[in-house]
C-alpha positions as semicolon CSV with decimal commas, in nm:
position;residue;x (nm);y (nm);z (nm)
1;M;-4,243;0,702;-1,864
2;M;-3,955;0,658;-1,621
3;N;-4,044;0,507;-1,287
4;Q;-3,944;0,744;-0,999
5;F;-3,731;0,469;-0,845
6;E;-3,535;0,385;-1,161
7;E;-3,173;0,501;-1,216
8;P;-3,158;0,798;-1,456
9;S;-3,007;0,716;-1,792
10;S;-2,795;1,033;-1,821
11;M;-2,440;0,997;-1,693
12;D;-2,443;1,363;-1,589
13;S;-2,690;1,272;-1,306
14;V;-2,423;1,054;-1,133
15;R;-2,118;1,266;-1,215
16;S;-1,985;1,502;-0,952
17;W;-1,974;1,879;-0,984
18;A;-1,595;1,854;-1,016
19;E;-1,621;1,607;-1,302
20;K;-1,889;1,801;-1,489
21;N;-1,680;2,121;-1,471
22;G;-1,336;1,968;-1,536
23;F;-1,184;2,018;-1,192
24;A;-0,947;1,760;-1,048
25;D;-1,034;1,632;-0,698
26;W;-0,689;1,713;-0,561
27;A;-0,711;2,072;-0,691
28;I;-1,039;2,144;-0,513
29;A;-0,902;1,984;-0,201
30;G;-0,588;2,196;-0,214
31;I;-0,792;2,514;-0,263
32;W;-1,020;2,426;0,023
33;L;-0,726;2,342;0,251
34;V;-0,579;2,696;0,202
35;L;-0,915;2,866;0,225
36;A;-1,019;2,666;0,525
37;W;-0,702;2,768;0,713
38;V;-0,766;3,136;0,636
39;L;-1,134;3,117;0,736
40;F;-1,056;2,917;1,044
41;Q;-0,810;3,185;1,163
42;A;-1,058;3,459;1,080
43;I;-1,351;3,298;1,269
44;A;-1,119;3,222;1,565
45;G;-0,997;3,581;1,573
46;F;-1,348;3,727;1,534
47;V;-1,489;3,510;1,820
48;L;-1,190;3,596;2,045
49;V;-1,233;3,967;1,993
50;G;-1,605;3,943;2,055
51;L;-1,559;3,754;2,377
52;L;-1,292;3,997;2,490
53;L;-1,532;4,287;2,424
54;V;-1,821;4,114;2,607
55;S;-1,598;4,030;2,909
56;G;-1,454;4,381;2,923
57;D;-1,097;4,259;2,905
58;L;-1,029;4,448;2,584
59;Q;-1,081;4,775;2,771
60;S;-0,899;4,680;3,090
61;V;-0,576;4,558;2,920
62;D;-0,328;4,764;2,713
63;T;-0,409;4,651;2,360
64;S;-0,068;4,756;2,232
65;D;0,074;4,447;2,399
66;V;-0,118;4,173;2,221
67;Q;0,080;3,893;2,382
68;T;-0,008;4,011;2,734
69;L;-0,373;4,047;2,627
70;L;-0,394;3,694;2,491
71;M;-0,203;3,538;2,782
72;S;-0,444;3,698;3,025
73;R;-0,747;3,523;2,880
74;L;-0,625;3,197;2,727
75;D;-0,965;3,039;2,786
76;L;-1,126;3,280;2,544
77;L;-0,837;3,215;2,296
78;F;-0,909;2,842;2,292
79;I;-1,287;2,894;2,273
80;G;-1,231;3,103;1,958
81;N;-0,992;2,839;1,821
82;S;-1,244;2,557;1,883
83;T;-1,528;2,760;1,729
84;G;-1,319;2,811;1,415
85;Q;-1,240;2,440;1,397
86;I;-1,598;2,327;1,442
87;L;-1,751;2,571;1,192
88;I;-1,487;2,561;0,919
89;I;-1,260;2,249;0,960
90;G;-1,554;2,033;1,058
91;L;-1,898;2,156;0,935
92;A;-1,797;2,350;0,632
93;T;-1,596;2,057;0,494
94;F;-1,926;1,864;0,473
95;L;-2,045;2,125;0,224
96;I;-1,725;2,113;0,015
97;V;-1,749;1,730;-0,006
98;R;-2,067;1,778;-0,217
99;L;-1,852;1,907;-0,498
100;H;-1,705;1,558;-0,532
101;L;-2,024;1,360;-0,508
102;G;-2,220;1,194;-0,785
103;N;-2,457;0,932;-0,664
104;E;-2,237;0,879;-0,360
105;Q;-2,339;0,984;-0,009
106;S;-2,126;1,223;0,201
107;G;-2,092;0,969;0,475
108;H;-1,948;0,710;0,232
109;F;-1,705;0,963;0,090
110;L;-1,583;1,070;0,433
111;R;-1,566;0,705;0,549
112;L;-1,814;0,758;0,835
113;S;-1,917;0,395;0,817
114;W;-1,941;0,161;1,113
115;T;-1,920;-0,214;1,070
116;E;-1,904;-0,514;1,307
117;K;-1,522;-0,496;1,284
118;T;-1,492;-0,124;1,365
119;P;-1,466;-0,181;1,742
120;L;-1,168;-0,410;1,685
121;Y;-1,003;-0,147;1,461
122;L;-1,070;0,107;1,739
123;G;-0,870;-0,104;1,977
124;L;-0,586;-0,170;1,727
125;G;-0,571;0,190;1,633
126;S;-0,552;0,294;2,001
127;L;-0,267;0,050;2,059
128;L;-0,086;0,172;1,750
129;I;-0,096;0,539;1,844
130;V;0,050;0,446;2,186
131;A;0,309;0,213;2,035
132;I;0,457;0,474;1,798
133;Q;0,515;0,737;2,063
134;P;0,888;0,662;2,114
135;A;0,938;0,677;1,741
136;I;0,753;1,009;1,728
137;I;0,979;1,149;2,002
138;Y;1,293;1,041;1,818
139;L;1,154;1,196;1,500
140;G;1,096;1,517;1,690
141;Y;1,455;1,518;1,799
142;L;1,583;1,466;1,446
143;N;1,352;1,745;1,333
144;S;1,507;1,975;1,597
145;L;1,853;1,923;1,453
146;I;1,753;2,077;1,120
147;P;1,839;2,450;1,094
148;M;1,522;2,660;1,094
149;P;1,452;3,028;1,032
150;E;1,455;3,225;1,360
151;S;1,100;3,338;1,299
152;M;0,973;2,976;1,288
153;L;1,156;2,887;1,603
154;D;1,014;3,198;1,779
155;M;0,662;3,100;1,662
156;Q;0,713;2,749;1,800
157;I;0,837;2,877;2,135
158;S;0,544;3,116;2,155
159;Q;0,294;2,836;2,084
160;Y;0,451;2,615;2,346
161;E;0,442;2,897;2,604
162;I;0,072;2,954;2,537
163;I;-0,008;2,585;2,565
164;E;0,202;2,546;2,881
165;K;0,038;2,836;3,057
166;F;-0,305;2,716;2,951
167;L;-0,258;2,358;3,072
168;T;-0,101;2,455;3,404
169;Q;-0,396;2,670;3,513
170;E;-0,601;2,548;3,801
171;G;-0,905;2,328;3,714
172;I;-0,827;2,333;3,340
173;L;-0,819;1,961;3,274
174;L;-1,174;1,899;3,136
175;F;-1,179;2,231;2,946
176;G;-0,837;2,144;2,804
177;L;-0,943;1,801;2,700
178;F;-1,238;1,937;2,512
179;N;-1,052;2,211;2,322
180;V;-0,719;2,031;2,263
181;A;-0,834;1,672;2,226
182;V;-1,207;1,631;2,152
183;V;-1,256;1,912;1,898
184;P;-0,941;1,844;1,691
185;A;-1,005;1,470;1,700
186;F;-1,336;1,510;1,523
187;C;-1,279;1,821;1,311
188;E;-0,926;1,741;1,184
189;E;-1,014;1,382;1,107
190;I;-1,316;1,493;0,901
191;M;-1,092;1,738;0,710
192;F;-0,778;1,528;0,663
193;R;-0,860;1,154;0,683
194;G;-1,217;1,202;0,569
195;Y;-1,196;1,465;0,294
196;I;-0,834;1,549;0,192
197;M;-0,716;1,190;0,189
198;R;-1,017;1,071;-0,016
199;A;-0,978;1,357;-0,274
200;L;-0,606;1,282;-0,317
201;E;-0,674;0,911;-0,334
202;R;-0,917;0,963;-0,619
203;S;-0,662;1,172;-0,811
204;W;-0,334;0,998;-0,732
205;G;-0,403;0,661;-0,570
206;I;-0,409;0,537;-0,212
207;I;-0,036;0,555;-0,136
208;A;-0,010;0,916;-0,241
209;G;-0,338;0,983;-0,056
210;I;-0,195;0,848;0,264
211;V;0,151;1,007;0,243
212;V;0,057;1,350;0,104
213;S;-0,243;1,394;0,335
214;G;-0,014;1,310;0,634
215;F;0,241;1,565;0,514
216;L;-0,032;1,830;0,467
217;F;-0,164;1,747;0,814
218;G;0,180;1,834;0,952
219;M;0,210;2,154;0,746
220;F;-0,138;2,272;0,846
221;H;-0,022;2,320;1,203
222;L;0,250;2,566;1,095
223;Q;0,512;2,399;1,313
224;L;0,815;2,334;1,085
225;P;1,037;2,251;1,391
226;N;0,779;1,974;1,465
227;L;0,687;1,874;1,109
228;F;0,831;1,525;1,101
229;P;0,641;1,389;1,406
230;L;0,318;1,563;1,303
231;A;0,347;1,423;0,949
232;M;0,411;1,075;1,088
233;I;0,107;1,092;1,308
234;G;-0,092;1,204;1,004
235;V;0,035;0,917;0,795
236;V;-0,038;0,658;1,065
237;L;-0,394;0,798;1,113
238;A;-0,445;0,788;0,737
239;L;-0,322;0,432;0,719
240;M;-0,553;0,308;0,990
241;T;-0,839;0,492;0,818
242;W;-0,773;0,313;0,489
243;L;-0,723;-0,025;0,643
244;S;-1,035;-0,002;0,856
245;G;-1,247;0,171;0,596
246;S;-1,360;0,418;0,860
247;I;-1,236;0,740;1,018
248;W;-1,353;0,642;1,367
249;P;-1,033;0,452;1,465
250;A;-0,834;0,762;1,366
251;V;-1,071;0,985;1,561
252;L;-1,015;0,782;1,878
253;A;-0,639;0,753;1,820
254;H;-0,619;1,131;1,760
255;F;-0,808;1,187;2,089
256;I;-0,571;0,957;2,273
257;N;-0,267;1,127;2,134
258;N;-0,387;1,479;2,217
259;G;-0,557;1,380;2,539
260;A;-0,238;1,217;2,673
261;A;-0,049;1,538;2,591
262;V;-0,305;1,738;2,789
263;L;-0,283;1,502;3,087
264;L;0,095;1,509;3,080
265;G;0,107;1,885;3,036
266;S;-0,136;1,939;3,326
267;T;0,025;1,689;3,562
268;Y;0,387;1,699;3,478
269;P;0,457;2,025;3,289
270;E;0,829;2,007;3,370
271;L;0,844;1,680;3,172
272;A;0,598;1,773;2,893
273;F;0,761;2,108;2,814
274;A;1,126;2,021;2,878
275;E;1,368;2,119;2,610
276;M;1,447;1,829;2,377
277;S;1,803;1,697;2,385
278;A;1,985;1,371;2,323
279;E;1,993;1,313;2,704
280;S;1,614;1,349;2,735
281;L;1,535;1,089;2,466
282;P;1,383;0,754;2,575
283;P;1,623;0,457;2,578
284;I;1,707;0,309;2,242
285;W;1,542;-0,018;2,332
286;S;1,203;0,164;2,360
287;L;1,248;0,282;2,002
288;V;1,321;-0,073;1,884
289;I;1,011;-0,206;2,065
290;S;0,807;0,082;1,930
291;I;0,898;0,001;1,572
292;I;0,843;-0,375;1,613
293;L;0,505;-0,333;1,781
294;S;0,394;-0,078;1,528
295;V;0,489;-0,303;1,238
296;V;0,303;-0,599;1,397
297;L;-0,012;-0,398;1,453
298;I;-0,008;-0,261;1,100
299;R;0,047;-0,602;0,951
300;Y;-0,239;-0,743;1,153
301;M;-0,470;-0,461;1,042
302;L;-0,359;-0,514;0,681
303;R;-0,435;-0,885;0,707
304;M;-0,784;-0,805;0,851
305;S;-0,841;-0,560;0,571
306;T;-0,737;-0,813;0,309
307;E;-0,967;-1,078;0,457
308;K;-1,256;-0,832;0,461
309;S;-1,202;-0,734;0,093
310;G;-1,155;-1,096;-0,007
């Protein structure tokens, strides 16, 4: 008779649902990414409409002008957006992860671990996300030189107008930090660096997992005019997640990146939302320093990771 603490002899007991049913990890991740985006938008819209009904704004504003309606209550728009992120991008992803688990725990799959070296990686990751900012700005400028469909440019301008008006409201700083920095930092890291990257890594290897998950992170935001810098941020966050063995450095770096944008947009909107041009770019020496510092930090994190695995 088998002892209750003994490992079962059947391999099916430690194989994941995906393996048992012949599904590739990358395929499930891709399906969930599309489905999550749709559900996230649906939940956000449902919550927004509900809040507008409760507040009475839906009756007091001409609903034929959707843009005016949304711009009049941006606080409710961002509450709906955060609710969708928390419920779908964050919490629901924990359920989808179970499809990939055999005898592995969700926390291990998502790299939620914390070790004695994690605080050091937190510091290095924070320095790295700051160091790459000039490179990100230059990538954004290069991206702006690529011809884009007029509809995509209009969507980008509309998004910027919404964010600018939101961040320039009186007393919005803490509310903005929560909705633009805290919620995305946790939810998007669970989705992309925790789940998507791990699923792609299992199917295609770590290099493809880092690069493709970074590209998908950029695409997920539906900002083709800003795809290059978003994808670069995604790749850097994925790299620090792999090197540290934990998503927490990426969570903190993501918060710093978004939080700095909130602070800049609230304090110096004329600088944060200025039209990008060759004249507005940082000096070239800042780009050189950015690249050198980023390479040094990545090499140091790589050496730490190698020593840990050795």
